[in-house]
C-alpha positions in Angstrom: -0.3 -26.2 -1.8 -4.0 -26.5 -2.3 -5.4 -26.1 -5.8 -6.4 -22.4 -6.1 -7.8 -22.4 -9.6 -11.1 -20.6 -9.8 -14.2 -22.1 -11.3 -16.7 -19.8 -13.1 -19.0 -20.1 -10.1 -16.2 -19.1 -7.7 -14.7 -16.3 -9.9 -13.4 -13.5 -7.7 -15.4 -10.3 -7.9 -13.8 -6.9 -8.7 -14.0 -6.0 -5.0 -12.3 -9.3 -4.1 -9.5 -8.6 -6.6 -9.0 -5.2 -5.2 -8.7 -6.5 -1.7 -6.3 -9.2 -2.7 -4.2 -6.9 -4.8 -4.0 -4.3 -2.2 -3.0 -6.8 0.5 -0.2 -8.2 -1.6 1.1 -5.5 -3.7 1.0 -2.2 -1.9 0.1 -0.3 1.2 -2.9 1.9 1.1 -0.5 4.8 0.8 2.9 3.8 -0.3 4.1 7.2 1.0 3.3 6.2 4.6 5.6 3.2 4.4 8.3 5.2 2.5 8.4 8.0 5.0 8.2 5.6 8.0 11.4 3.9 6.7 13.3 7.1 6.6 11.8 9.1 9.4 13.2 7.0 12.2 16.9 7.3 11.2 17.4 10.6 12.8 19.0 12.2 9.8 17.7 15.5 8.5 16.7 15.3 4.9 16.4 11.6 4.8 15.5 10.0 1.4 11.8 9.5 0.9 12.1 7.4 -2.2 13.2 3.9 -1.2 10.8 1.5 -3.0 10.8 -2.2 -2.2 8.1 -4.0 -4.2 6.2 -6.8 -2.4 5.5 -8.5 -5.7 8.5 -10.1 -7.5 9.7 -7.6 -10.0 9.4 -10.0 -13.0 5.6 -10.2 -12.3 5.2 -6.5 -12.2 7.4 -6.1 -15.3 5.1 -8.4 -17.2 2.2 -6.2 -16.2 4.1 -3.2 -17.4 4.7 -4.8 -20.8 1.0 -5.7 -21.1 -0.1 -2.2 -20.2 2.3 -0.5 -22.5 1.1 -2.7 -25.4 -2.5 -1.9 -24.6 -1.8 1.8 -24.4 -0.1 1.8 -27.8 -3.4 0.6 -29.2 -5.6 2.9 -27.1 -3.5 5.7 -25.4 -6.5 7.5 -24.0 -7.4 5.3 -21.1 -6.6 7.1 -17.8 -7.2 3.9 -15.7 -4.5 2.1 -17.7 -2.1 5.0 -17.2 -2.8 5.0 -13.5 -2.1 1.3 -13.3 1.1 1.8 -15.3 2.2 4.5 -12.9 1.6 2.2 -10.0 3.5 -0.6 -11.7 6.5 1.6 -12.4 6.4 2.8 -8.8 6.5 -0.8 -7.6 9.7 -1.5 -9.5 11.3 1.7 -8.2 11.2 3.6 -11.5 9.8 6.7 -10.1 10.5 8.9 -13.1 8.5 6.7 -15.4 5.8 6.4 -12.8 5.5 10.2 -12.7 5.3 10.2 -16.5 2.4 7.8 -16.5 0.5 9.7 -13.8 1.1 13.0 -15.8 -0.6 11.4 -18.8 -3.5 10.2 -16.6 -3.8 13.8 -15.2 -3.9 15.2 -18.7 -6.7 12.9 -19.7 -8.6 13.3 -16.4 -7.6 16.7 -14.9 -10.6 16.7 -12.5 -9.6 13.4 -10.9 -7.8 14.1 -7.6 -6.2 10.6 -7.6 -4.2 11.4 -10.7 -2.6 14.5 -9.1 -2.0 13.0 -5.7 -0.4 9.9 -7.3 1.8 12.1 -9.5 2.8 14.1 -6.4 3.7 10.9 -4.5 5.9 9.6 -7.3 7.7 12.9 -7.6 8.2 13.5 -3.9 9.2 9.9 -3.2 12.1 10.5 -5.6 13.4 13.6 -3.9 15.2 14.3 -0.6 14.0 17.9 -0.9 10.6 19.5 -1.5 9.6 18.9 -5.2 7.9 22.0 -6.6 6.1 20.0 -9.2 4.9 17.6 -6.5 3.7 20.5 -4.4 1.7 21.9 -7.4 0.2 18.4 -8.0 -0.8 18.1 -4.3 -2.4 21.6 -4.5 -4.4 20.5 -7.5 -5.5 17.3 -5.8 -6.4 19.2 -2.6 -8.7 21.6 -4.5 -10.5 18.6 -6.1 -10.7 16.5 -2.9 -9.8 18.3 0.4 -10.1 15.0 2.3 -7.8 12.8 0.1 -5.5 11.0 2.7 -2.5 10.7 0.4 -2.5 14.4 -0.4 -2.9 15.4 3.2 -0.1 13.0 4.2 2.4 14.3 1.6 1.6 17.9 2.1 2.9 17.4 5.7 5.9 15.4 4.5 6.8 18.5 2.6 6.4 20.7 5.6 8.6 18.3 7.6 11.3 18.5 4.8 11.2 22.3 5.1 11.9 22.1 8.8 8.3 22.8 9.8 8.2 19.8 12.1 5.5 21.0 14.5 3.2 21.9 11.6 3.8 18.6 9.9 3.0 16.7 13.1 -0.2 18.7 13.6 -1.3 18.0 10.1 -0.6 14.3 10.5 -2.5 14.2 13.8 -5.5 15.9 12.1 -5.3 13.2 9.4 -5.2 10.5 12.1 -8.3 11.9 13.8 -10.1 11.8 10.5 -8.9 8.3 9.7 -11.7 5.7 9.8 -11.3 3.2 12.7 -9.2 0.2 11.6 -8.1 1.9 8.3 -5.1 0.0 6.9 -2.8 3.0 7.0 -3.6 3.9 10.6 -0.8 2.1 12.4 1.8 3.3 9.9 0.6 6.9 10.2 0.7 6.7 13.9 4.3 5.4 13.8 5.4 8.2 11.5 4.0 10.8 13.9 5.8 9.2 16.9 9.1 8.7 15.1 9.2 12.3 13.8 8.1 13.6 17.2 10.8 11.6 18.9 13.5 12.8 16.5 12.4 16.4 16.9 11.8 16.1 20.7 8.1 17.1 20.4 5.7 15.7 22.9 2.6 14.3 21.2 1.4 11.9 23.9 -1.6 13.9 25.0 -2.5 14.8 21.4 -2.7 11.4 19.9 -6.2 9.8 19.5 -6.4 6.3 20.8 -5.7 3.4 18.4 -8.6 1.5 16.9 -9.6 -1.8 18.3 -7.8 -4.6 16.5 -5.5 -2.3 14.5 -2.3 -3.6 16.0 -2.2 -7.2 14.8 -3.5 -6.4 11.3 -1.6 -3.1 10.8 0.3 -4.7 7.9 -2.8 -5.6 6.0 -3.5 -2.8 3.5 -6.8 -2.0 1.9 -7.5 -1.3 -1.8 -6.1 1.8 -3.4 -8.1 3.7 -6.0 -5.6 2.6 -8.6 -6.1 -1.0 -7.9 -9.9 -0.7 -7.9 -9.8 1.1 -11.2 -7.3 -1.3 -12.7 -9.2 -4.4 -11.6 -12.5 -3.2 -12.9 -11.0 -2.4 -16.3 -9.7 -6.0 -16.8 -11.7 -8.7 -18.6 -12.8 -11.6 -16.2 -10.2 -14.0 -17.5 -7.4 -11.5 -16.8 -8.9 -10.7 -13.4 -8.7 -14.4 -12.4 -5.1 -14.6 -13.7 -4.1 -11.4 -11.9 -5.5 -12.6 -8.5 -4.0 -16.1 -8.8 -0.7 -14.9 -9.9 -0.4 -12.4 -7.1 -1.4 -14.9 -4.4 0.9 -17.7 -5.8 3.7 -15.2 -6.1 3.4 -14.1 -2.5 3.2 -17.7 -1.3 6.3 -18.6 -3.3 8.2 -15.7 -1.9 7.3 -16.7 1.6 8.5 -20.2 1.0 11.8 -18.9 0.0 12.0 -16.2 2.8 9.6 -17.2 5.6 10.8 -14.7 8.1 8.3 -12.1 7.0 5.4 -11.7 9.5 3.7 -9.0 7.5 3.8 -11.2 4.4 2.2 -14.1 6.1 -0.6 -11.8 7.4 -1.1 -10.6 3.8 -1.3 -14.2 2.5 -3.8 -15.2 5.2 -5.9 -12.2 4.4 -5.8 -13.0 0.7 -6.7 -16.6 1.2 -9.7 -15.7 3.4 -10.9 -13.1 1.0 -10.9 -15.8 -1.7 -12.7 -18.2 0.6 -9.7 -20.6 0.8 -10.0 -21.3 4.5 -7.8 -24.4 4.5 -5.1 -22.6 2.6 -5.3 -19.7 5.1 -4.9 -22.2 8.0 -1.9 -23.7 6.2 -0.4 -20.2 5.9 -0.9 -19.7 9.7 0.8 -23.0 10.5 3.7 -22.2 8.2 4.1 -18.7 9.7 4.1 -20.1 13.3 6.7 -22.7 12.3 8.9 -19.9 10.8 8.7 -17.9 14.0 9.0 -20.8 16.4 10.5 -19.5 19.6 9.6 -15.9 18.9 6.6 -15.4 21.2 5.9 -11.8 20.4 5.7 -12.4 16.6 3.8 -15.7 17.1 1.2 -13.9 19.3 0.8 -11.2 16.7 0.3 -13.8 13.9 -2.3 -15.6 16.0 -4.1 -12.3 16.9 -4.2 -11.4 13.2 -5.5 -14.8 12.3 -8.3 -14.5 14.8 -9.2 -11.0 13.5 -9.3 -12.4 10.0 -11.3 -15.5 11.0 -8.6 -18.0 10.0 -9.2 -21.5 11.3 -6.8 -22.5 14.1 -3.3 -23.5 12.9 -2.2 -25.1 16.2 
C-alpha cells in the first residue's frame, strides 16, 4: 500500500476529514439504511435497529474511550456528546447513544440535530413507535422543518403505525426536496419502492426521476453534521490520525473481505478526496479483481470510478 502519511503541507482540511469520515463510517442518514434493510422483508413491524458498523468496532471503541475521558474533564461540550452518541450508535449500543444525545440536547436545546439524532437512536432500537423519539422529532421539526433525518423518521413512525400511504407520501415529498445527487437519494428511493411493493401501493407515476450519476455512487455518503462538528473540534494532529486511521482501517477490512462493492467505492472516494490518485487507482484494480466475472458489479465500479475521477484501473 502506498505511504499515506500526511506532511504539514498536505494536511487534510476539516472539510476533507468530514468527507472521508462520512464516506467510511456512516451513511448520511443511518436511518435510511436501517429502514431499507428491514422494509423489504415483508414482515409487519420489522426491526428498525440493526446496526452494522463500517469501521472495525475496536477503532470506534477507542474513540469512545477518548471521548469519555475528555468529557470527564469538560462535560459541557455538546459537539463531543454528539460524537459520542454517533460512536455508540456505530457499535450498536443504542441506549448509550441515546443517553449521549440527550446530554447534547440538554446543553444545546435549540440545535435540531441533537433532537433528530436522539430520535434516530431511540426509534432504531424499537420495533414500535417510540413516544420519546416522537417527541424528539417534534422538537427537531420546530427548530428545522427541513431536516432530512427528522422528515425521514417521522414517516418511519407513520409506517409503523400502519399509515403506509401517508408515510410514502411524506418520503416522496422528501425525495422531491432532496438536492440532486445527495448521498441518501438512492437509499430513500429504494425505501419508498420496497414499502410500496410490500403494501401494494403504486408509486411509479409519483416518483421524481433519479439524479444523473446517482446510481453508481449511491453507496458514497456525504458528511453528517455530527462528523463536521466532531472533525472541527479536534486538534490538527488528531484530525490527521483520525483520517488516516479510518482510511487504513477500511483498506484493511477490504483486503480481508474484498466482496464489498460499496466499501471499494468508499475507499476510492476517500483516496481521491485526499489527493491519493495512485492509491485510488490501486483500489479500483483490486475491486475489479475481486469481482472478476461479475459484469454488473464491475460496470458499477468502473462507472463510480469515472464519476469520482479515478485514473483507469484496467
